[in-house]
C-alpha positions in Angstrom: -40.4 31.8 -18.0 -41.7 28.3 -18.6 -43.8 26.5 -16.0 -42.8 23.2 -14.6 -45.9 21.1 -13.7 -45.8 17.9 -11.8 -48.7 15.6 -12.7 -49.3 12.2 -11.1 -51.5 9.7 -9.4 -51.0 9.6 -5.6 -52.4 7.7 -2.7 -53.8 9.5 0.3 -50.6 8.8 2.2 -48.4 10.4 -0.5 -47.2 7.3 -2.4 -46.6 7.4 -6.2 -45.1 4.0 -6.5 -46.5 1.6 -9.2 -49.9 3.0 -10.0 -50.1 1.0 -13.3 -48.3 -2.1 -12.0 -46.5 -2.7 -15.3 -42.9 -3.8 -15.9 -40.5 -2.0 -13.6 -43.2 -1.4 -11.0 -42.6 -4.3 -8.7 -44.4 -2.8 -5.7 -46.5 -5.1 -3.5 -49.5 -3.0 -4.3 -48.6 -2.4 -8.0 -51.5 -1.5 -10.3 -53.5 0.3 -7.6 -55.0 2.9 -10.0 -56.8 0.3 -12.0 -57.1 -2.7 -9.7 -58.5 -1.3 -6.5 -60.7 1.7 -7.5 -63.8 1.7 -9.8 -62.8 3.1 -13.2 -64.6 6.3 -14.1 -63.5 8.0 -17.3 -64.3 11.5 -16.0 -61.6 11.0 -13.3 -58.9 10.8 -16.1 -60.3 13.8 -18.1 -57.5 15.8 -16.4 -55.0 14.1 -18.7 -56.8 15.5 -21.8 -57.0 19.0 -20.2 -53.3 18.9 -19.5 -52.4 17.9 -23.0 -53.9 21.1 -24.3 -51.2 23.1 -22.5 -48.3 20.6 -22.6 -45.5 21.9 -24.7 -42.9 19.4 -23.6 -42.5 16.4 -21.3 -39.8 15.8 -18.6 -38.8 12.5 -17.0 -36.2 11.0 -14.7 -34.1 8.3 -16.2 -36.1 5.3 -14.8 -39.5 6.7 -15.8 -38.2 7.6 -19.2 -36.9 4.1 -19.8 -40.2 2.6 -18.6 -42.6 4.9 -20.4 -40.8 5.7 -23.7 -41.0 2.2 -25.4 -44.6 1.8 -24.3 -45.9 5.3 -24.8 -44.2 5.7 -28.2 -46.4 2.9 -29.7 -49.5 3.5 -27.6 -52.6 5.0 -29.2 -53.6 6.4 -25.8 -50.4 8.5 -25.8 -50.2 9.3 -29.5 -50.5 13.0 -28.8 -47.2 12.9 -26.9 -45.2 11.4 -29.8 -43.9 14.5 -31.4 -43.7 16.7 -28.2 -40.1 17.6 -27.1 -39.0 15.4 -24.2 -36.3 16.1 -21.6 -34.7 13.3 -19.5 -32.9 14.4 -16.4 -30.0 12.0 -15.8 -26.3 12.0 -15.2 -26.0 8.4 -16.4 -28.2 7.9 -19.4 -26.1 8.0 -22.6 -27.5 9.9 -25.6 -27.4 6.7 -27.7 -29.8 5.0 -25.2 -32.7 7.4 -26.2 -35.7 5.7 -27.7 -36.0 6.4 -31.5 -39.3 7.5 -33.0 -40.6 9.3 -30.0 -40.0 12.9 -30.9 -37.0 15.1 -30.1 -35.4 14.2 -26.8 -32.7 16.0 -24.9 -30.8 14.7 -21.8 -30.4 17.3 -19.1 -27.4 16.5 -16.8 -27.9 18.9 -13.9 -30.3 21.1 -12.0 -28.7 24.1 -13.7 -29.8 22.6 -17.0 -33.3 22.5 -15.8 -33.1 26.1 -14.6 -31.9 27.2 -18.0 -34.7 25.3 -19.7 -37.3 27.0 -17.5 -35.8 30.4 -18.6 -36.3 29.5 -22.3 -39.3 30.5 -24.5 -42.2 28.1 -24.6 -45.1 26.7 -22.7 -45.6 24.4 -19.8 -43.4 21.3 -19.3 -45.1 18.4 -17.6 -43.3 15.9 -15.4 -44.9 12.5 -15.4 -44.0 9.7 -12.8 -40.4 10.3 -11.9 -40.7 10.3 -8.1 -37.0 11.0 -7.4 -36.9 13.8 -9.9 -40.1 15.3 -8.5 -38.6 15.4 -5.0 -35.4 16.9 -6.3 -37.3 19.6 -8.3 -39.5 20.4 -5.3 -36.6 20.7 -2.9 -34.9 23.0 -5.4 -38.1 25.2 -5.7 -38.4 24.5 -9.4 -42.0 23.1 -9.6 -44.6 25.7 -10.3 -47.7 23.6 -10.2 -49.0 20.2 -9.0 -51.7 18.3 -10.8 -52.6 15.4 -8.6 -55.3 12.7 -8.7 -55.5 11.5 -5.1 -56.8 8.0 -4.8 -58.5 6.8 -1.6 -55.9 4.3 -0.6 -53.2 4.0 2.1 -50.3 2.1 0.6 -48.0 2.4 3.6 -44.8 2.1 1.6 -43.3 3.1 -1.7 -41.9 6.2 -3.4 -43.2 9.4 -2.0 -43.8 12.6 -4.0 -42.4 14.8 -1.3 -39.0 14.5 0.5 -38.5 14.7 4.2 -35.7 17.3 3.8 -35.7 20.0 6.4 -36.5 23.0 4.1 -38.5 26.2 4.3 -42.3 26.1 4.2 -43.8 26.2 0.7 -47.4 27.5 0.4 -49.7 26.2 -2.3 -52.8 27.9 -3.7 -55.7 25.7 -4.8 -56.3 26.3 -8.5 -59.0 23.6 -9.1 -60.5 20.6 -7.4 -63.1 18.0 -8.1 -64.3 14.9 -6.2 -65.5 11.8 -8.0 -68.0 9.1 -6.9 -65.2 6.5 -6.7 -63.4 8.6 -4.0 -60.7 10.0 -6.2 -60.1 13.7 -5.7 -58.5 16.1 -8.3 -56.2 18.6 -6.7 -54.5 21.3 -8.7 -52.2 23.6 -6.9 -50.0 26.6 -7.8 -46.8 27.1 -5.8 -46.9 30.5 -4.2 -43.6 32.4 -4.6 
């Protein structure tokens, strides 16, 4: 069974919204990852560590449409180019997929995601995609969380976790690190 890993930047109050502040991220605090906290390269070493075990990427429609045209041509994301990508959307037509960014498959339902997890292969990493993350979490499909928690309270924006009334989910700490700029790395396994 393949693992589904959510990876993201999060504020202390659980907001994922607009960490980079680029196009499509019109949040009043947009760009908080780079504007408000001292940049330390070691904080972002997690991304290189993740790449070693990433066999595929998964996005919601909006995150795919924001990331694909930029990441496809970005030297910083060159290692993602040929990885298989999955976009979870009921509305994105196949002909709207960005060419030249590796094989991309549109998944139309939660059942499609369940079947993908049953297939052979390594870990699938979900980047951004707040709505998808909440849906996957509520369905019990996320196996791990890789979070870089920034010392900010944003007060509003898209949250990683829903407020749905659901059964308790226990997490086991896999790894942690604290950095001088206040960012904390939190890696959790979902206990089943």
